[in-house]
C-alpha positions as CSV (number, residue, x, y, z in Angstrom):
1,M,150.6,105.3,-50.6
2,S,147.8,107.8,-50.3
3,T,148.2,111.5,-50.0
4,T,146.8,111.4,-46.5
5,S,149.4,108.8,-45.4
6,R,152.2,110.9,-46.8
7,A,151.0,113.9,-44.9
8,L,150.9,111.9,-41.6
9,I,154.6,110.9,-41.8
10,P,156.1,114.4,-41.2
11,L,153.5,114.9,-38.4
12,G,154.5,111.6,-36.8
13,I,158.2,112.6,-36.9
14,F,157.4,116.0,-35.5
15,I,155.4,114.6,-32.6
16,T,158.2,112.1,-31.8
17,L,160.8,114.8,-31.8
18,A,158.7,117.1,-29.7
19,A,158.1,114.3,-27.1
20,L,161.9,113.6,-26.9
21,L,162.6,117.3,-26.5
22,F,160.0,117.7,-23.8
23,Y,161.4,114.6,-21.9
24,G,165.0,116.0,-22.2
25,L,163.9,119.4,-20.7
26,Q,162.7,117.5,-17.6
27,L,166.1,116.0,-16.8
28,D,168.3,117.6,-14.2
29,P,171.9,118.2,-15.5
30,R,173.2,118.0,-11.9
31,K,172.2,114.3,-11.8
32,V,174.5,113.0,-14.5
33,P,175.3,109.5,-13.4
34,S,179.0,108.8,-12.8
35,P,180.5,105.5,-13.7
36,L,182.8,106.0,-10.7
37,I,180.1,105.6,-8.1
38,D,180.9,102.6,-5.8
39,Q,184.4,102.3,-7.5
40,P,187.8,103.0,-6.0
41,A,188.9,106.6,-6.6
42,P,191.1,106.8,-9.7
43,T,194.9,106.8,-9.1
44,F,196.7,110.1,-9.3
45,A,200.0,111.7,-8.5
46,L,199.6,115.4,-8.3
47,Q,201.5,118.3,-6.7
48,S,200.2,119.9,-3.6
49,L,198.9,123.4,-4.4
50,K,200.8,124.9,-1.5
51,D,204.0,122.9,-2.0
52,A,205.1,122.1,-5.5
53,N,207.8,119.7,-4.1
54,Q,205.1,117.5,-2.4
55,T,203.4,114.8,-4.5
56,L,200.0,113.6,-3.4
57,T,198.4,110.3,-4.3
58,Q,195.1,108.5,-3.8
59,D,196.5,107.3,-0.5
60,I,195.3,110.6,1.1
61,L,191.7,109.2,0.6
62,R,192.1,106.3,3.0
63,G,191.3,106.2,6.7
64,K,188.8,109.0,6.8
65,I,185.7,110.0,4.9
66,S,186.7,112.7,2.4
67,L,184.8,115.4,0.6
68,V,186.8,116.1,-2.6
69,N,185.8,119.5,-3.9
70,V,186.8,120.5,-7.5
71,W,187.3,124.2,-7.7
72,A,189.1,127.0,-9.5
73,S,189.7,130.7,-8.8
74,W,188.1,131.6,-12.2
75,C,184.9,129.8,-11.2
76,P,182.0,132.1,-9.9
77,S,180.0,129.1,-8.5
78,C,183.1,128.0,-6.6
79,R,183.2,131.4,-4.9
80,Q,179.5,131.1,-4.2
81,E,179.9,127.8,-2.3
82,H,183.2,128.7,-0.6
83,A,181.6,130.0,2.6
84,E,179.6,126.8,2.9
85,L,182.8,124.7,2.5
86,M,184.4,126.8,5.3
87,Q,181.5,126.0,7.6
88,I,181.5,122.3,6.6
89,A,185.2,122.0,7.4
90,R,184.7,123.7,10.8
91,E,181.7,121.7,11.9
92,N,182.3,118.2,10.6
93,D,184.7,115.3,11.3
94,I,185.5,114.7,7.6
95,Q,188.5,115.5,5.5
96,V,187.8,118.3,3.1
97,I,190.2,118.0,0.1
98,G,190.5,120.6,-2.5
99,F,191.0,119.6,-6.2
100,N,192.2,122.8,-7.8
101,W,191.4,122.3,-11.5
102,K,192.6,124.1,-14.6
103,D,193.9,127.0,-12.6
104,T,197.1,128.8,-11.9
105,R,198.9,128.4,-8.6
106,P,199.2,132.2,-7.9
107,Q,195.5,132.9,-8.6
108,A,194.4,129.8,-6.6
109,L,196.5,130.8,-3.6
110,Q,195.3,134.4,-3.8
111,M,191.6,133.2,-3.7
112,L,192.4,131.1,-0.5
113,E,194.1,134.1,1.1
114,Q,191.2,136.3,0.3
115,F,188.3,134.0,1.3
116,G,189.9,131.5,3.6
117,D,191.1,127.9,3.3
118,P,188.6,125.1,4.1
119,Y,190.9,122.4,2.8
120,A,193.0,120.0,4.8
121,I,194.9,119.1,1.5
122,I,194.8,120.7,-1.9
123,L,195.6,118.8,-5.1
124,F,196.9,120.9,-8.0
125,D,195.8,119.8,-11.5
126,P,196.4,122.7,-13.9
127,D,196.4,120.6,-17.0
128,N,193.5,118.2,-16.2
129,Q,196.0,115.4,-15.8
130,A,193.9,113.6,-13.2
131,G,190.6,115.4,-13.8
132,I,189.9,113.3,-16.9
133,N,190.1,110.1,-15.0
134,W,187.8,111.5,-12.3
135,G,185.3,112.4,-15.0
136,I,185.5,116.1,-14.2
137,Y,184.0,118.4,-16.8
138,G,183.2,121.5,-14.8
139,A,183.7,123.2,-11.5
140,P,182.4,123.0,-8.9
141,E,182.0,119.2,-8.6
142,T,182.2,117.4,-5.3
143,F,182.8,113.7,-4.5
144,I,182.1,111.9,-1.3
145,V,184.8,109.2,-0.8
146,D,184.5,106.7,2.0
147,A,187.4,105.7,4.4
148,Q,188.4,102.8,2.1
149,G,188.9,105.2,-0.9
150,V,185.7,104.3,-2.7
151,I,183.6,107.1,-4.4
152,R,180.1,107.0,-3.0
153,H,178.6,110.2,-4.5
154,K,179.2,112.9,-7.0
155,R,177.6,116.3,-6.9
156,I,177.7,118.6,-9.9
157,G,177.2,122.3,-9.0
158,P,177.7,124.4,-5.9
159,I,177.0,123.2,-2.4
160,D,174.7,125.3,-0.2
161,R,173.2,124.5,3.3
162,A,170.2,122.7,1.9
163,V,172.3,120.5,-0.5
164,W,174.7,119.8,2.4
165,Q,172.0,118.8,4.8
166,N,169.6,117.0,2.5
167,E,171.9,115.4,-0.1
168,M,175.4,115.0,1.2
169,L,175.3,114.6,4.9
170,P,172.9,111.6,4.8
171,I,175.4,109.8,2.5
172,I,178.3,110.6,4.8
173,E,176.4,109.4,7.8
174,Q,175.6,106.1,6.0
175,Y,179.3,105.4,5.5
176,R,180.6,106.9,8.7
177,N,180.5,103.7,10.7
178,K,181.4,101.3,7.9
């Protein structure tokens, strides 16, 4: 092998790695595909945040389109989207379900008292018991679940008015009459 050929090998490796890095930087981390899309929501049996004696199961996801919002009191982005969730709950005929994740009951309840409660039902998962099956790895995350209990969309990151109107509401409208 000639000296020129040997010199081109590291250059080729560098160009390949640079191309892969450049491609990776173009990807949107909020668009991580979920294997749960178009699958029934995972089974769970979790306490209600507001009533430790009440156990909630996946049956709460049947009969009405649900927006399942993963949140925690320690999450700054969750506080950022909270006002939008309040408005969504007031203005839309969907069930907004809270999925309180890796939090403490007193702190979660204090946040709701301070900022308002947009949730019809709140699941309490302090130990990530059900979160693992849902593929949750951060907060906030939001799932759209149709009236049959099938996950139709997953959003990673906070919801604002533009995200609601341009991304989530069209999906809800698509499944509203099915």
